[in-house]
C-alpha positions in Angstrom: -0.2 0.0 -0.1 1.2 3.5 -0.8 0.3 6.6 0.9 -2.8 8.1 -0.4 -4.6 4.6 -1.3 -8.1 4.4 0.0 -8.9 1.5 2.3 -12.1 0.0 2.9 -12.9 -2.0 5.8 -15.9 -4.5 5.1 -17.7 -7.3 6.8 -18.9 -10.3 4.4 -22.5 -11.5 5.0 -22.8 -15.4 4.8 -24.5 -15.2 1.4 -21.0 -14.2 0.1 -22.8 -11.5 -2.0 -23.5 -8.5 0.3 -20.9 -6.9 2.3 -21.3 -4.1 5.0 -18.9 -1.3 4.4 -17.7 -0.7 8.0 -15.1 2.0 7.5 -13.3 4.0 5.0 -9.8 5.6 5.3 -6.4 6.8 3.6 -3.2 5.5 4.1 -1.1 8.5 5.5 2.1 6.3 6.6 3.6 3.3 4.5 4.3 0.1 6.3 7.8 -0.4 8.1 7.1 -3.9 9.2 5.1 -5.4 6.5 1.9 -5.4 8.8 0.8 -2.1 9.7 0.1 1.0 7.8 -0.6 4.5 9.1 -4.5 5.2 8.2 -6.8 8.4 8.6 -10.2 7.1 9.0 -13.4 9.0 8.7 -14.9 9.5 11.9 -18.5 10.1 11.2 -19.0 7.4 8.6 -22.2 5.4 8.2 -22.3 2.0 7.6 -24.0 0.7 4.4 -24.8 -2.7 2.9 -23.6 -3.1 -0.7 -23.8 -6.0 -3.2 -20.3 -6.7 -4.7 -19.0 -9.5 -6.8 -17.5 -12.3 -4.9 -13.9 -11.3 -6.0 -13.9 -9.0 -3.0 -14.0 -11.7 -0.5 -10.4 -11.7 0.2 -8.7 -10.2 3.3 -7.1 -7.6 1.0 -7.9 -6.9 -2.6 -6.6 -4.4 -4.9 -9.4 -2.8 -7.0 -8.6 -2.8 -10.9 -8.8 0.3 -12.9 -11.6 -0.9 -15.0 -15.0 0.5 -16.1 -16.8 -1.9 -13.8 -14.6 -0.9 -10.9 -15.0 3.0 -11.4 -18.9 2.5 -11.8 -19.0 0.4 -8.5 -17.1 3.2 -6.7 -19.1 5.9 -8.2 -22.4 4.3 -7.5 -21.6 2.7 -4.0 -18.7 4.2 -2.2 -18.5 7.7 -3.2 -22.1 8.3 -1.8 -20.9 7.0 1.5 -18.3 10.0 1.6 -20.8 12.8 1.4 -19.3 16.2 2.2 -19.2 17.2 5.9 -17.3 13.9 7.0 -14.4 14.4 9.2 -11.4 12.2 9.5 -9.4 11.3 12.5 
């Protein structure tokens, strides 16, 4: 992960098609030990269920720069980041 990358913490439902977005943050410090990074989390984030392709079941997934991924972010993630959210 690099500084500026966006992280989305999620919880997968048992149906393996719906996730609950638990938190969104941005990497602020690179990993020095291969396990931890500094993250600035959005403080007043509201959780939201989102139906996603099962390719997002892994613990860590890098989202590709494709039309489908951009649409997913535009339709599901950006609305969760409405103006007025503070970070911590």
